[in-house]
C-alpha positions, -999 to 999 in steps of 0.1 A, spaced: 60 -160 398 81 -164 368 77 -147 337 53 -170 327 33 -177 354 1 -152 357 1 -127 378 -29 -119 405 -38 -81 411 -47 -73 445 -83 -60 456 -67 -27 472 -58 -13 435 -92 -13 429 -103 23 428 -136 44 430 -141 71 400 -137 105 408 -149 137 398 -118 133 372 -129 104 362 -141 115 329 -114 134 321 -95 123 290 -62 108 304 -36 107 274 -5 95 296 -20 66 315 -40 52 285 -5 48 265 11 33 295 -16 8 297 -19 0 259 24 -2 262 18 -24 289 -3 -53 274 12 -47 241 45 -64 265 25 -87 280 10 -105 250 52 -104 235 62 -121 266 34 -148 266 41 -155 232 75 -158 234 67 -184 264 43 -203 243 73 -207 219 97 -218 238 113 -258 236 99 -278 263 120 -277 296 139 -246 281 132 -216 309 124 -184 292 136 -153 306 117 -123 306 143 -98 298 153 -126 265 117 -124 254 112 -88 260 132 -60 273 107 -44 287 86 -66 304 86 -45 336 65 -13 324 69 20 348 38 36 348 37 73 353 28 89 381 -8 90 389 -6 132 395 -21 148 365 -23 186 354 -51 198 336 -43 232 320 -74 257 324 -92 268 295 -91 303 299 -110 312 269 -140 298 278 -134 302 318 -146 335 337 -137 354 367 -166 380 379 -160 405 405 -183 427 425 -176 458 447 -199 475 471 -205 505 486 -232 524 506 -252 537 476 -250 501 455 -224 478 435 -204 476 404 -199 443 386 -174 431 358 -149 404 349 -111 401 348 -95 372 326 -79 344 334 -42 349 319 -30 313 329 -39 284 351 -35 250 365 -50 224 390 -25 192 397 -49 161 410 -36 133 428 -55 100 431 -87 115 414 -86 146 441 -75 181 437 -40 188 451 -31 218 439 -34 249 415 -17 283 401 -38 311 386 -26 340 367 -47 372 363 -48 396 334 -55 429 355 -52 450 323 -84 433 312 -106 446 346 -137 454 330 -170 467 341 -204 455 333 -230 474 348 -226 505 330 -229 517 297 -205 546 276 -188 570 291 -193 563 330 -183 526 321 -147 535 306 -142 561 333 -148 533 358 -126 510 346 -98 535 338 -101 545 377 -97 509 386 -68 505 369 -51 535 380 -30 537 408 -59 547 429 -68 508 430 -48 479 411 -21 503 391 -20 477 362 7 498 346 29 486 371 14 451 385 -3 435 349 -8 408 368 -20 390 399 -15 352 411 -31 329 431 -14 298 445 -29 267 464 -9 259 496 -31 240 512 -59 218 499 -87 196 519 -113 176 512 -147 189 526 -172 165 511 -185 152 474 -165 172 444 -155 195 475 -125 215 489 -117 236 515 -83 252 501 -57 282 517 -40 299 489 -11 329 487 -27 357 462 -7 383 455 -20 417 443 3 451 438 33 429 443 19 419 480 11 383 492 -14 374 515 -34 344 523 -71 334 514 -93 305 522 -122 295 497 -144 264 484 -141 247 454 -163 224 439 -153 202 410 -176 181 386 -161 165 358 -144 189 335 -158 221 351 -144 241 387 -163 269 409 -150 292 440 -160 325 455 -136 343 472 -138 375 494 -103 398 491 -101 424 516 -85 450 491 -71 471 519 -45 443 526 -31 449 495 -28 489 497 -56 495 474 -66 527 494 -92 549 472 -124 552 491 -113 529 520 -120 532 557 -91 518 568 -67 543 554 -91 575 554 -122 589 580 -151 610 576 -156 595 540 -196 588 544 -215 581 512 -182 584 496 -165 548 514 -161 521 490 -161 488 514 -129 473 514 -138 434 508 -146 423 471 -158 392 461 -145 372 430 -167 345 415 -150 321 393 -160 291 369 -132 273 354 -128 250 323 -104 223 316 
């Protein structure tokens, strides 16, 4: 079709709204407004042209063809309102606590989760089931070289390497988790609703050389054993 003839949109261009449809997408909105404005200028130029004179698109509007931004969108995690809870267990019970996100982002393509990157501030490890001196003692121990050695390794990192849709708003994710400069693969489920996401990970600390009280490194620990696996329960906002 010529520059003044209407264009038809194929039915294939229609999309179903995904879990990210409610999140504001400023770059796409700007591209759409700019494209509409350019089309209005083009039609006005065609209407004003003398009869029998062809109006070229590049004469009417130099930017008649607008290159729309890629459908990939990066959503930055709101670290202040996101939460990472941990649970560590032993034969006599368990301890619970939190660790803060230093940064994080999710990459979305065509309304589907594509990848993600997160950094944990290991210096922020906090216990939530104890109080006073016992609480301070446990937090100090977890930050020491017996456990996560935060003076040498102040951050941990998770990078998504594979994302597979497993249901409505749900994904099976494989990622590289780095703790104490050791990287191992982990697999977990992520659920996304609007501008929130949740995930639960099981982490084997023995794989990251976190040895204290581990039956993987020491024998005959008895009730002094601390189980190797601990849970991370993640609630994200973006």
